Predicted model as a PDB file, atoms N, CA, C, CB and O in Angstrom, pLDDT in the B-factor column:
MODEL        1                                                                  
ATOM      1  N   MET A   1     102.676  93.584 122.579  1.00 67.00           N  
ATOM      2  CA  MET A   1     102.525  92.876 121.325  1.00 67.00           C  
ATOM      3  C   MET A   1     102.379  93.905 120.210  1.00 67.00           C  
ATOM      4  CB  MET A   1     101.306  91.911 121.366  1.00 67.00           C  
ATOM      5  O   MET A   1     101.650  94.888 120.338  1.00 67.00           O  
ATOM      6  N   ILE A   2     103.074  93.660 119.139  1.00 71.00           N  
ATOM      7  CA  ILE A   2     102.918  94.467 117.923  1.00 71.00           C  
ATOM      8  C   ILE A   2     102.187  93.595 116.912  1.00 71.00           C  
ATOM      9  CB  ILE A   2     104.319  94.970 117.356  1.00 71.00           C  
ATOM     10  O   ILE A   2     102.527  92.424 116.743  1.00 71.00           O  
ATOM     11  N   HIS A   3     101.201  94.147 116.249  1.00 66.00           N  
ATOM     12  CA  HIS A   3     100.569  93.429 115.151  1.00 66.00           C  
ATOM     13  C   HIS A   3      99.864  94.420 114.240  1.00 66.00           C  
ATOM     14  CB  HIS A   3      99.576  92.368 115.679  1.00 66.00           C  
ATOM     15  O   HIS A   3      99.631  95.572 114.607  1.00 66.00           O  
ATOM     16  N   GLN A   4      99.534  93.951 113.056  1.00 65.00           N  
ATOM     17  CA  GLN A   4      98.912  94.823 112.072  1.00 65.00           C  
ATOM     18  C   GLN A   4      97.426  94.994 112.358  1.00 65.00           C  
ATOM     19  CB  GLN A   4      99.119  94.270 110.664  1.00 65.00           C  
ATOM     20  O   GLN A   4      96.801  94.125 112.966  1.00 65.00           O  
ATOM     21  N   PRO A   5      96.858  96.120 111.917  1.00 67.00           N  
ATOM     22  CA  PRO A   5      95.412  96.324 112.082  1.00 67.00           C  
ATOM     23  C   PRO A   5      94.628  95.241 111.349  1.00 67.00           C  
ATOM     24  CB  PRO A   5      94.997  97.719 111.566  1.00 67.00           C  
ATOM     25  O   PRO A   5      95.065  94.741 110.312  1.00 67.00           O  
ATOM     26  N   ALA A   6      93.482  94.886 111.887  1.00 67.00           N  
ATOM     27  CA  ALA A   6      92.653  93.845 111.280  1.00 67.00           C  
ATOM     28  C   ALA A   6      91.277  94.392 110.953  1.00 67.00           C  
ATOM     29  CB  ALA A   6      92.535  92.629 112.212  1.00 67.00           C  
ATOM     30  O   ALA A   6      90.903  95.478 111.395  1.00 67.00           O  
ATOM     31  N   SER A   7      90.527  93.623 110.170  1.00 61.00           N  
ATOM     32  CA  SER A   7      89.201  94.052 109.752  1.00 61.00           C  
ATOM     33  C   SER A   7      88.259  92.863 109.685  1.00 61.00           C  
ATOM     34  CB  SER A   7      89.264  94.759 108.397  1.00 61.00           C  
ATOM     35  O   SER A   7      88.662  91.710 109.837  1.00 61.00           O  
ATOM     36  N   SER A   8      86.993  93.179 109.453  1.00 61.00           N  
ATOM     37  CA  SER A   8      85.974  92.142 109.287  1.00 61.00           C  
ATOM     38  C   SER A   8      85.488  92.150 107.837  1.00 61.00           C  
ATOM     39  CB  SER A   8      84.780  92.362 110.276  1.00 61.00           C  
ATOM     40  O   SER A   8      84.293  92.294 107.578  1.00 61.00           O  
ATOM     41  N   PHE A   9      86.411  91.995 106.902  1.00 57.00           N  
ATOM     42  CA  PHE A   9      86.090  92.068 105.475  1.00 57.00           C  
ATOM     43  C   PHE A   9      84.973  91.112 105.066  1.00 57.00           C  
ATOM     44  CB  PHE A   9      87.325  91.775 104.659  1.00 57.00           C  
ATOM     45  O   PHE A   9      84.159  91.443 104.204  1.00 57.00           O  
ATOM     46  N   TYR A  10      84.931  89.963 105.659  1.00 61.00           N  
ATOM     47  CA  TYR A  10      83.967  88.955 105.237  1.00 61.00           C  
ATOM     48  C   TYR A  10      82.521  89.406 105.398  1.00 61.00           C  
ATOM     49  CB  TYR A  10      84.186  87.694 106.013  1.00 61.00           C  
ATOM     50  O   TYR A  10      81.627  88.820 104.788  1.00 61.00           O  
ATOM     51  N   GLU A  11      82.271  90.433 106.207  1.00 61.00           N  
ATOM     52  CA  GLU A  11      80.912  90.913 106.416  1.00 61.00           C  
ATOM     53  C   GLU A  11      80.537  92.078 105.495  1.00 61.00           C  
ATOM     54  CB  GLU A  11      80.741  91.332 107.851  1.00 61.00           C  
ATOM     55  O   GLU A  11      79.382  92.502 105.484  1.00 61.00           O  
ATOM     56  N   ALA A  12      81.477  92.590 104.736  1.00 58.00           N  
ATOM     57  CA  ALA A  12      81.251  93.822 103.979  1.00 58.00           C  
ATOM     58  C   ALA A  12      80.860  93.549 102.528  1.00 58.00           C  
ATOM     59  CB  ALA A  12      82.495  94.689 104.016  1.00 58.00           C  
ATOM     60  O   ALA A  12      81.197  92.514 101.954  1.00 58.00           O  
ATOM     61  N   GLN A  13      80.132  94.521 101.951  1.00 71.00           N  
ATOM     62  CA  GLN A  13      79.850  94.511 100.531  1.00 71.00           C  
ATOM     63  C   GLN A  13      81.120  94.981  99.804  1.00 71.00           C  
ATOM     64  CB  GLN A  13      78.610  95.421 100.186  1.00 71.00           C  
ATOM     65  O   GLN A  13      82.038  95.490 100.447  1.00 71.00           O  
ATOM     66  N   THR A  14      81.183  94.821  98.497  1.00 74.00           N  
ATOM     67  CA  THR A  14      82.379  95.145  97.739  1.00 74.00           C  
ATOM     68  C   THR A  14      82.811  96.592  97.936  1.00 74.00           C  
ATOM     69  CB  THR A  14      82.148  94.875  96.274  1.00 74.00           C  
ATOM     70  O   THR A  14      83.987  96.853  98.191  1.00 74.00           O  
ATOM     71  N   ARG A  15      81.890  97.526  97.824  1.00 78.00           N  
ATOM     72  CA  ARG A  15      82.237  98.946  97.982  1.00 78.00           C  
ATOM     73  C   ARG A  15      82.763  99.225  99.386  1.00 78.00           C  
ATOM     74  CB  ARG A  15      81.014  99.836  97.691  1.00 78.00           C  
ATOM     75  O   ARG A  15      83.760  99.927  99.556  1.00 78.00           O  
ATOM     76  N   GLU A  16      82.087  98.673 100.389  1.00 77.00           N  
ATOM     77  CA  GLU A  16      82.529  98.845 101.773  1.00 77.00           C  
ATOM     78  C   GLU A  16      83.885  98.196 101.993  1.00 77.00           C  
ATOM     79  CB  GLU A  16      81.501  98.257 102.744  1.00 77.00           C  
ATOM     80  O   GLU A  16      84.730  98.725 102.715  1.00 77.00           O  
ATOM     81  N   PHE A  17      84.081  97.054 101.369  1.00 77.00           N  
ATOM     82  CA  PHE A  17      85.348  96.330 101.469  1.00 77.00           C  
ATOM     83  C   PHE A  17      86.488  97.204 100.962  1.00 77.00           C  
ATOM     84  CB  PHE A  17      85.287  95.004 100.674  1.00 77.00           C  
ATOM     85  O   PHE A  17      87.528  97.300 101.614  1.00 77.00           O  
ATOM     86  N   ILE A  18      86.310  97.835  99.823  1.00 82.00           N  
ATOM     87  CA  ILE A  18      87.339  98.694  99.232  1.00 82.00           C  
ATOM     88  C   ILE A  18      87.628  99.895 100.131  1.00 82.00           C  
ATOM     89  CB  ILE A  18      86.903  99.172  97.834  1.00 82.00           C  
ATOM     90  O   ILE A  18      88.789 100.225 100.375  1.00 82.00           O  
ATOM     91  N   LEU A  19      86.582 100.544 100.620  1.00 85.00           N  
ATOM     92  CA  LEU A  19      86.760 101.692 101.506  1.00 85.00           C  
ATOM     93  C   LEU A  19      87.477 101.292 102.796  1.00 85.00           C  
ATOM     94  CB  LEU A  19      85.405 102.325 101.833  1.00 85.00           C  
ATOM     95  O   LEU A  19      88.381 101.988 103.257  1.00 85.00           O  
ATOM     96  N   GLU A  20      87.066 100.178 103.361  1.00 83.00           N  
ATOM     97  CA  GLU A  20      87.681  99.718 104.605  1.00 83.00           C  
ATOM     98  C   GLU A  20      89.141  99.327 104.377  1.00 83.00           C  
ATOM     99  CB  GLU A  20      86.896  98.528 105.183  1.00 83.00           C  
ATOM    100  O   GLU A  20      89.990  99.586 105.230  1.00 83.00           O  
ATOM    101  N   ALA A  21      89.438  98.711 103.244  1.00 84.00           N  
ATOM    102  CA  ALA A  21      90.811  98.343 102.923  1.00 84.00           C  
ATOM    103  C   ALA A  21      91.696  99.584 102.805  1.00 84.00           C  
ATOM    104  CB  ALA A  21      90.854  97.534 101.621  1.00 84.00           C  
ATOM    105  O   ALA A  21      92.827  99.593 103.292  1.00 84.00           O  
ATOM    106  N   LYS A  22      91.177 100.633 102.157  1.00 90.00           N  
ATOM    107  CA  LYS A  22      91.934 101.879 102.030  1.00 90.00           C  
ATOM    108  C   LYS A  22      92.202 102.499 103.395  1.00 90.00           C  
ATOM    109  CB  LYS A  22      91.183 102.873 101.142  1.00 90.00           C  
ATOM    110  O   LYS A  22      93.302 102.985 103.658  1.00 90.00           O  
ATOM    111  N   GLU A  23      91.192 102.480 104.262  1.00 90.00           N  
ATOM    112  CA  GLU A  23      91.356 103.030 105.611  1.00 90.00           C  
ATOM    113  C   GLU A  23      92.372 102.218 106.417  1.00 90.00           C  
ATOM    114  CB  GLU A  23      90.002 103.060 106.345  1.00 90.00           C  
ATOM    115  O   GLU A  23      93.163 102.781 107.174  1.00 90.00           O  
ATOM    116  N   LEU A  24      92.345 100.901 106.250  1.00 88.00           N  
ATOM    117  CA  LEU A  24      93.319 100.064 106.951  1.00 88.00           C  
ATOM    118  C   LEU A  24      94.742 100.352 106.489  1.00 88.00           C  
ATOM    119  CB  LEU A  24      92.994  98.589 106.740  1.00 88.00           C  
ATOM    120  O   LEU A  24      95.666 100.364 107.302  1.00 88.00           O  
ATOM    121  N   VAL A  25      94.925 100.583 105.200  1.00 90.00           N  
ATOM    122  CA  VAL A  25      96.251 100.921 104.678  1.00 90.00           C  
ATOM    123  C   VAL A  25      96.730 102.237 105.280  1.00 90.00           C  
ATOM    124  CB  VAL A  25      96.225 101.012 103.134  1.00 90.00           C  
ATOM    125  O   VAL A  25      97.884 102.352 105.692  1.00 90.00           O  
ATOM    126  N   LYS A  26      95.840 103.232 105.330  1.00 94.00           N  
ATOM    127  CA  LYS A  26      96.198 104.520 105.940  1.00 94.00           C  
ATOM    128  C   LYS A  26      96.555 104.347 107.416  1.00 94.00           C  
ATOM    129  CB  LYS A  26      95.039 105.527 105.792  1.00 94.00           C  
ATOM    130  O   LYS A  26      97.542 104.903 107.899  1.00 94.00           O  
ATOM    131  N   LEU A  27      95.736 103.570 108.121  1.00 92.00           N  
ATOM    132  CA  LEU A  27      95.972 103.332 109.539  1.00 92.00           C  
ATOM    133  C   LEU A  27      97.309 102.637 109.756  1.00 92.00           C  
ATOM    134  CB  LEU A  27      94.839 102.498 110.137  1.00 92.00           C  
ATOM    135  O   LEU A  27      98.078 103.019 110.638  1.00 92.00           O  
ATOM    136  N   ARG A  28      97.579 101.631 108.961  1.00 90.00           N  
ATOM    137  CA  ARG A  28      98.848 100.897 109.081  1.00 90.00           C  
ATOM    138  C   ARG A  28     100.033 101.821 108.821  1.00 90.00           C  
ATOM    139  CB  ARG A  28      98.883  99.705 108.099  1.00 90.00           C  
ATOM    140  O   ARG A  28     101.022 101.779 109.552  1.00 90.00           O  
ATOM    141  N   GLU A  29      99.939 102.652 107.790  1.00 93.00           N  
ATOM    142  CA  GLU A  29     101.023 103.592 107.480  1.00 93.00           C  
ATOM    143  C   GLU A  29     101.230 104.570 108.631  1.00 93.00           C  
ATOM    144  CB  GLU A  29     100.721 104.361 106.178  1.00 93.00           C  
ATOM    145  O   GLU A  29     102.365 104.886 108.987  1.00 93.00           O  
ATOM    146  N   SER A  30     100.143 105.043 109.204  1.00 94.00           N  
ATOM    147  CA  SER A  30     100.218 105.979 110.324  1.00 94.00           C  
ATOM    148  C   SER A  30     100.868 105.325 111.545  1.00 94.00           C  
ATOM    149  CB  SER A  30      98.816 106.493 110.684  1.00 94.00           C  
ATOM    150  O   SER A  30     101.760 105.906 112.164  1.00 94.00           O  
ATOM    151  N   ILE A  31     100.423 104.133 111.882  1.00 91.00           N  
ATOM    152  CA  ILE A  31     100.983 103.410 113.022  1.00 91.00           C  
ATOM    153  C   ILE A  31     102.464 103.119 112.786  1.00 91.00           C  
ATOM    154  CB  ILE A  31     100.208 102.095 113.269  1.00 91.00           C  
ATOM    155  O   ILE A  31     103.281 103.264 113.695  1.00 91.00           O  
ATOM    156  N   THR A  32     102.803 102.714 111.579  1.00 92.00           N  
ATOM    157  CA  THR A  32     104.195 102.416 111.250  1.00 92.00           C  
ATOM    158  C   THR A  32     105.067 103.655 111.418  1.00 92.00           C  
ATOM    159  CB  THR A  32     104.306 101.881 109.814  1.00 92.00           C  
ATOM    160  O   THR A  32     106.152 103.575 111.995  1.00 92.00           O  
ATOM    161  N   ARG A  33     104.602 104.806 110.918  1.00 94.00           N  
ATOM    162  CA  ARG A  33     105.373 106.055 111.060  1.00 94.00           C  
ATOM    163  C   ARG A  33     105.578 106.409 112.527  1.00 94.00           C  
ATOM    164  CB  ARG A  33     104.663 107.214 110.338  1.00 94.00           C  
ATOM    165  O   ARG A  33     106.662 106.840 112.921  1.00 94.00           O  
ATOM    166  N   ILE A  34     104.542 106.229 113.329  1.00 93.00           N  
ATOM    167  CA  ILE A  34     104.654 106.528 114.759  1.00 93.00           C  
ATOM    168  C   ILE A  34     105.685 105.615 115.417  1.00 93.00           C  
ATOM    169  CB  ILE A  34     103.285 106.377 115.455  1.00 93.00           C  
ATOM    170  O   ILE A  34     106.529 106.080 116.183  1.00 93.00           O  
ATOM    171  N   TYR A  35     105.617 104.319 115.122  1.00 91.00           N  
ATOM    172  CA  TYR A  35     106.601 103.381 115.677  1.00 91.00           C  
ATOM    173  C   TYR A  35     108.018 103.737 115.234  1.00 91.00           C  
ATOM    174  CB  TYR A  35     106.266 101.944 115.254  1.00 91.00           C  
ATOM    175  O   TYR A  35     108.950 103.669 116.036  1.00 91.00           O  
ATOM    176  N   VAL A  36     108.191 104.112 113.972  1.00 94.00           N  
ATOM    177  CA  VAL A  36     109.517 104.492 113.470  1.00 94.00           C  
ATOM    178  C   VAL A  36     110.038 105.702 114.241  1.00 94.00           C  
ATOM    179  CB  VAL A  36     109.463 104.803 111.948  1.00 94.00           C  
ATOM    180  O   VAL A  36     111.192 105.720 114.668  1.00 94.00           O  
ATOM    181  N   GLN A  37     109.188 106.710 114.420  1.00 94.00           N  
ATOM    182  CA  GLN A  37     109.596 107.910 115.158  1.00 94.00           C  
ATOM    183  C   GLN A  37     109.907 107.598 116.615  1.00 94.00           C  
ATOM    184  CB  GLN A  37     108.506 108.972 115.082  1.00 94.00           C  
ATOM    185  O   GLN A  37     110.917 108.059 117.145  1.00 94.00           O  
ATOM    186  N   ARG A  38     109.055 106.825 117.260  1.00 90.00           N  
ATOM    187  CA  ARG A  38     109.207 106.566 118.698  1.00 90.00           C  
ATOM    188  C   ARG A  38     110.346 105.594 119.015  1.00 90.00           C  
ATOM    189  CB  ARG A  38     107.910 106.019 119.259  1.00 90.00           C  
ATOM    190  O   ARG A  38     111.011 105.728 120.043  1.00 90.00           O  
ATOM    191  N   THR A  39     110.571 104.620 118.137  1.00 90.00           N  
ATOM    192  CA  THR A  39     111.576 103.601 118.441  1.00 90.00           C  
ATOM    193  C   THR A  39     112.941 103.917 117.857  1.00 90.00           C  
ATOM    194  CB  THR A  39     111.118 102.267 117.935  1.00 90.00           C  
ATOM    195  O   THR A  39     113.961 103.449 118.363  1.00 90.00           O  
ATOM    196  N   GLY A  40     112.965 104.717 116.783  1.00 92.00           N  
ATOM    197  CA  GLY A  40     114.237 104.977 116.105  1.00 92.00           C  
ATOM    198  C   GLY A  40     114.670 103.822 115.218  1.00 92.00           C  
ATOM    199  O   GLY A  40     115.765 103.846 114.657  1.00 92.00           O  
ATOM    200  N   LYS A  41     113.829 102.826 115.089  1.00 92.00           N  
ATOM    201  CA  LYS A  41     114.134 101.666 114.236  1.00 92.00           C  
ATOM    202  C   LYS A  41     113.844 102.018 112.778  1.00 92.00           C  
ATOM    203  CB  LYS A  41     113.304 100.414 114.673  1.00 92.00           C  
ATOM    204  O   LYS A  41     112.994 102.865 112.502  1.00 92.00           O  
ATOM    205  N   PRO A  42     114.546 101.372 111.846  1.00 95.00           N  
ATOM    206  CA  PRO A  42     114.277 101.623 110.424  1.00 95.00           C  
ATOM    207  C   PRO A  42     112.864 101.178 110.036  1.00 95.00           C  
ATOM    208  CB  PRO A  42     115.315 100.896 109.549  1.00 95.00           C  
ATOM    209  O   PRO A  42     112.283 100.290 110.660  1.00 95.00           O  
ATOM    210  N   LEU A  43     112.333 101.807 109.003  1.00 94.00           N  
ATOM    211  CA  LEU A  43     110.995 101.501 108.504  1.00 94.00           C  
ATOM    212  C   LEU A  43     110.844 100.012 108.198  1.00 94.00           C  
ATOM    213  CB  LEU A  43     110.693 102.326 107.252  1.00 94.00           C  
ATOM    214  O   LEU A  43     109.817  99.417 108.524  1.00 94.00           O  
ATOM    215  N   TRP A  44     111.845  99.412 107.582  1.00 93.00           N  
ATOM    216  CA  TRP A  44     111.732  98.001 107.199  1.00 93.00           C  
ATOM    217  C   TRP A  44     111.619  97.096 108.423  1.00 93.00           C  
ATOM    218  CB  TRP A  44     112.937  97.583 106.353  1.00 93.00           C  
ATOM    219  O   TRP A  44     110.946  96.068 108.354  1.00 93.00           O  
ATOM    220  N   VAL A  45     112.255  97.443 109.536  1.00 91.00           N  
ATOM    221  CA  VAL A  45     112.174  96.626 110.748  1.00 91.00           C  
ATOM    222  C   VAL A  45     110.755  96.686 111.318  1.00 91.00           C  
ATOM    223  CB  VAL A  45     113.209  97.106 111.808  1.00 91.00           C  
ATOM    224  O   VAL A  45     110.169  95.658 111.659  1.00 91.00           O  
ATOM    225  N   ILE A  46     110.217  97.889 111.416  1.00 91.00           N  
ATOM    226  CA  ILE A  46     108.861  98.054 111.953  1.00 91.00           C  
ATOM    227  C   ILE A  46     107.845  97.380 111.037  1.00 91.00           C  
ATOM    228  CB  ILE A  46     108.517  99.555 112.122  1.00 91.00           C  
ATOM    229  O   ILE A  46     106.940  96.693 111.512  1.00 91.00           O  
ATOM    230  N   SER A  47     107.988  97.572 109.733  1.00 89.00           N  
ATOM    231  CA  SER A  47     107.062  96.933 108.777  1.00 89.00           C  
ATOM    232  C   SER A  47     107.103  95.420 108.918  1.00 89.00           C  
ATOM    233  CB  SER A  47     107.410  97.336 107.327  1.00 89.00           C  
ATOM    234  O   SER A  47     106.063  94.761 108.900  1.00 89.00           O  
ATOM    235  N   GLU A  48     108.295  94.875 109.057  1.00 88.00           N  
ATOM    236  CA  GLU A  48     108.452  93.431 109.208  1.00 88.00           C  
ATOM    237  C   GLU A  48     107.817  92.956 110.520  1.00 88.00           C  
ATOM    238  CB  GLU A  48     109.946  93.042 109.161  1.00 88.00           C  
ATOM    239  O   GLU A  48     107.154  91.919 110.551  1.00 88.00           O  
ATOM    240  N   ASP A  49     108.023  93.717 111.600  1.00 87.00           N  
ATOM    241  CA  ASP A  49     107.430  93.362 112.890  1.00 87.00           C  
ATOM    242  C   ASP A  49     105.911  93.366 112.827  1.00 87.00           C  
ATOM    243  CB  ASP A  49     107.905  94.321 113.973  1.00 87.00           C  
ATOM    244  O   ASP A  49     105.261  92.555 113.487  1.00 87.00           O  
ATOM    245  N   MET A  50     105.339  94.270 112.041  1.00 86.00           N  
ATOM    246  CA  MET A  50     103.882  94.375 111.963  1.00 86.00           C  
ATOM    247  C   MET A  50     103.245  93.334 111.044  1.00 86.00           C  
ATOM    248  CB  MET A  50     103.503  95.748 111.492  1.00 86.00           C  
ATOM    249  O   MET A  50     102.019  93.239 110.984  1.00 86.00           O  
ATOM    250  N   GLU A  51     104.043  92.566 110.338  1.00 85.00           N  
ATOM    251  CA  GLU A  51     103.509  91.524 109.458  1.00 85.00           C  
ATOM    252  C   GLU A  51     102.986  90.331 110.236  1.00 85.00           C  
ATOM    253  CB  GLU A  51     104.572  91.067 108.484  1.00 85.00           C  
ATOM    254  O   GLU A  51     102.163  89.569 109.729  1.00 85.00           O  
ATOM    255  N   ARG A  52     103.454  90.166 111.455  1.00 82.00           N  
ATOM    256  CA  ARG A  52     103.015  89.059 112.289  1.00 82.00           C  
ATOM    257  C   ARG A  52     102.971  89.553 113.724  1.00 82.00           C  
ATOM    258  CB  ARG A  52     103.955  87.818 112.142  1.00 82.00           C  
ATOM    259  O   ARG A  52     103.548  90.594 114.039  1.00 82.00           O  
ATOM    260  N   ASP A  53     102.297  88.823 114.592  1.00 83.00           N  
ATOM    261  CA  ASP A  53     102.260  89.200 115.999  1.00 83.00           C  
ATOM    262  C   ASP A  53     103.644  89.006 116.605  1.00 83.00           C  
ATOM    263  CB  ASP A  53     101.198  88.372 116.772  1.00 83.00           C  
ATOM    264  O   ASP A  53     104.279  87.971 116.401  1.00 83.00           O  
ATOM    265  N   VAL A  54     104.102  89.995 117.340  1.00 84.00           N  
ATOM    266  CA  VAL A  54     105.385  89.920 118.033  1.00 84.00           C  
ATOM    267  C   VAL A  54     105.094  90.082 119.520  1.00 84.00           C  
ATOM    268  CB  VAL A  54     106.402  91.019 117.514  1.00 84.00           C  
ATOM    269  O   VAL A  54     104.770  91.178 119.977  1.00 84.00           O  
ATOM    270  N   PHE A  55     105.209  89.004 120.264  1.00 89.00           N  
ATOM    271  CA  PHE A  55     104.983  89.046 121.704  1.00 89.00           C  
ATOM    272  C   PHE A  55     106.313  89.329 122.388  1.00 89.00           C  
ATOM    273  CB  PHE A  55     104.356  87.711 122.223  1.00 89.00           C  
ATOM    274  O   PHE A  55     107.328  88.712 122.065  1.00 89.00           O  
ATOM    275  N   MET A  56     106.304  90.267 123.336  1.00 89.00           N  
ATOM    276  CA  MET A  56     107.529  90.660 124.027  1.00 89.00           C  
ATOM    277  C   MET A  56     107.287  90.742 125.523  1.00 89.00           C  
ATOM    278  CB  MET A  56     108.045  92.003 123.496  1.00 89.00           C  
ATOM    279  O   MET A  56     106.179  91.017 125.985  1.00 89.00           O  
ATOM    280  N   SER A  57     108.347  90.499 126.258  1.00 90.00           N  
ATOM    281  CA  SER A  57     108.302  90.754 127.693  1.00 90.00           C  
ATOM    282  C   SER A  57     108.419  92.266 127.886  1.00 90.00           C  
ATOM    283  CB  SER A  57     109.449  89.977 128.459  1.00 90.00           C  
ATOM    284  O   SER A  57     108.676  92.998 126.930  1.00 90.00           O  
ATOM    285  N   VAL A  58     108.236  92.723 129.093  1.00 89.00           N  
ATOM    286  CA  VAL A  58     108.364  94.148 129.382  1.00 89.00           C  
ATOM    287  C   VAL A  58     109.770  94.626 129.027  1.00 89.00           C  
ATOM    288  CB  VAL A  58     108.053  94.438 130.870  1.00 89.00           C  
ATOM    289  O   VAL A  58     109.939  95.688 128.427  1.00 89.00           O  
ATOM    290  N   THR A  59     110.765  93.846 129.395  1.00 88.00           N  
ATOM    291  CA  THR A  59     112.156  94.201 129.118  1.00 88.00           C  
ATOM    292  C   THR A  59     112.415  94.275 127.617  1.00 88.00           C  
ATOM    293  CB  THR A  59     113.105  93.188 129.766  1.00 88.00           C  
ATOM    294  O   THR A  59     113.068  95.204 127.141  1.00 88.00           O  
ATOM    295  N   GLU A  60     111.905  93.299 126.875  1.00 90.00           N  
ATOM    296  CA  GLU A  60     112.077  93.296 125.412  1.00 90.00           C  
ATOM    297  C   GLU A  60     111.383  94.488 124.771  1.00 90.00           C  
ATOM    298  CB  GLU A  60     111.532  91.994 124.810  1.00 90.00           C  
ATOM    299  O   GLU A  60     111.935  95.119 123.869  1.00 90.00           O  
ATOM    300  N   ALA A  61     110.170  94.801 125.233  1.00 89.00           N  
ATOM    301  CA  ALA A  61     109.431  95.940 124.675  1.00 89.00           C  
ATOM    302  C   ALA A  61     110.161  97.242 124.949  1.00 89.00           C  
ATOM    303  CB  ALA A  61     108.010  96.002 125.255  1.00 89.00           C  
ATOM    304  O   ALA A  61     110.196  98.128 124.095  1.00 89.00           O  
ATOM    305  N   GLN A  62     110.739  97.362 126.123  1.00 89.00           N  
ATOM    306  CA  GLN A  62     111.497  98.565 126.459  1.00 89.00           C  
ATOM    307  C   GLN A  62     112.760  98.649 125.603  1.00 89.00           C  
ATOM    308  CB  GLN A  62     111.861  98.577 127.961  1.00 89.00           C  
ATOM    309  O   GLN A  62     113.100  99.726 125.114  1.00 89.00           O  
ATOM    310  N   ALA A  63     113.448  97.548 125.420  1.00 88.00           N  
ATOM    311  CA  ALA A  63     114.646  97.519 124.576  1.00 88.00           C  
ATOM    312  C   ALA A  63     114.300  97.814 123.122  1.00 88.00           C  
ATOM    313  CB  ALA A  63     115.343  96.157 124.683  1.00 88.00           C  
ATOM    314  O   ALA A  63     115.091  98.430 122.407  1.00 88.00           O  
ATOM    315  N   HIS A  64     113.130  97.379 122.685  1.00 87.00           N  
ATOM    316  CA  HIS A  64     112.686  97.606 121.306  1.00 87.00           C  
ATOM    317  C   HIS A  64     112.267  99.059 121.091  1.00 87.00           C  
ATOM    318  CB  HIS A  64     111.522  96.668 120.959  1.00 87.00           C  
ATOM    319  O   HIS A  64     112.226  99.539 119.959  1.00 87.00           O  
ATOM    320  N   GLY A  65     111.954  99.757 122.189  1.00 88.00           N  
ATOM    321  CA  GLY A  65     111.613 101.167 122.101  1.00 88.00           C  
ATOM    322  C   GLY A  65     110.134 101.481 122.079  1.00 88.00           C  
ATOM    323  O   GLY A  65     109.753 102.632 121.867  1.00 88.00           O  
ATOM    324  N   ILE A  66     109.277 100.470 122.297  1.00 87.00           N  
ATOM    325  CA  ILE A  66     107.836 100.755 122.268  1.00 87.00           C  
ATOM    326  C   ILE A  66     107.269 101.018 123.658  1.00 87.00           C  
ATOM    327  CB  ILE A  66     107.089  99.598 121.626  1.00 87.00           C  
ATOM    328  O   ILE A  66     106.103 101.386 123.799  1.00 87.00           O  
ATOM    329  N   VAL A  67     108.100 100.828 124.687  1.00 87.00           N  
ATOM    330  CA  VAL A  67     107.713 101.136 126.056  1.00 87.00           C  
ATOM    331  C   VAL A  67     108.749 102.106 126.611  1.00 87.00           C  
ATOM    332  CB  VAL A  67     107.608  99.836 126.939  1.00 87.00           C  
ATOM    333  O   VAL A  67     109.947 101.830 126.564  1.00 87.00           O  
ATOM    334  N   ASP A  68     108.294 103.238 127.134  1.00 86.00           N  
ATOM    335  CA  ASP A  68     109.214 104.232 127.671  1.00 86.00           C  
ATOM    336  C   ASP A  68     109.626 103.940 129.098  1.00 86.00           C  
ATOM    337  CB  ASP A  68     108.595 105.590 127.600  1.00 86.00           C  
ATOM    338  O   ASP A  68     110.795 104.084 129.458  1.00 86.00           O  
ATOM    339  N   LEU A  69     108.672 103.531 129.904  1.00 85.00           N  
ATOM    340  CA  LEU A  69     108.916 103.387 131.325  1.00 85.00           C  
ATOM    341  C   LEU A  69     108.080 102.247 131.871  1.00 85.00           C  
ATOM    342  CB  LEU A  69     108.608 104.691 132.068  1.00 85.00           C  
ATOM    343  O   LEU A  69     106.917 102.077 131.505  1.00 85.00           O  
ATOM    344  N   VAL A  70     108.687 101.471 132.748  1.00 83.00           N  
ATOM    345  CA  VAL A  70     107.970 100.386 133.422  1.00 83.00           C  
ATOM    346  C   VAL A  70     107.876 100.768 134.889  1.00 83.00           C  
ATOM    347  CB  VAL A  70     108.690  98.986 133.230  1.00 83.00           C  
ATOM    348  O   VAL A  70     108.888 101.014 135.545  1.00 83.00           O  
ATOM    349  N   VAL A  71     106.660 100.815 135.392  1.00 86.00           N  
ATOM    350  CA  VAL A  71     106.422 101.158 136.789  1.00 86.00           C  
ATOM    351  C   VAL A  71     106.197  99.888 137.568  1.00 86.00           C  
ATOM    352  CB  VAL A  71     105.220 102.115 136.941  1.00 86.00           C  
ATOM    353  O   VAL A  71     105.348  99.072 137.209  1.00 86.00           O  
ATOM    354  N   VAL A  72     106.957  99.716 138.637  1.00 84.00           N  
ATOM    355  CA  VAL A  72     106.820  98.546 139.486  1.00 84.00           C  
ATOM    356  C   VAL A  72     106.484  99.018 140.888  1.00 84.00           C  
ATOM    357  CB  VAL A  72     108.113  97.680 139.478  1.00 84.00           C  
ATOM    358  O   VAL A  72     107.157  99.890 141.436  1.00 84.00           O  
ATOM    359  N   LYS A  73     105.453  98.447 141.459  1.00 84.00           N  
ATOM    360  CA  LYS A  73     105.077  98.798 142.845  1.00 84.00           C  
ATOM    361  C   LYS A  73     105.499  97.737 143.787  1.00 84.00           C  
ATOM    362  CB  LYS A  73     103.585  99.024 142.977  1.00 84.00           C  
ATOM    363  O   LYS A  73     105.270  97.854 144.991  1.00 84.00           O  
TER     364      LYS A  73                                                      
ENDMDL                                                                          
END                                                                             
């Protein structure tokens, strides 16, 4: 599953909320860059995928490029 980072904003004070929001933006940008590098997909595709939960089978995840190898025993 691909999805965007989440937070507990409702529990934070305004200053904490702002700091946490900035950290979430940095985290999202970092995760997005990693997915772009690892999958070879364009930035807009990864960004769009991270806007909502994307559930995939093992085969779909491998085709999408987020899984390198599936081990079956």
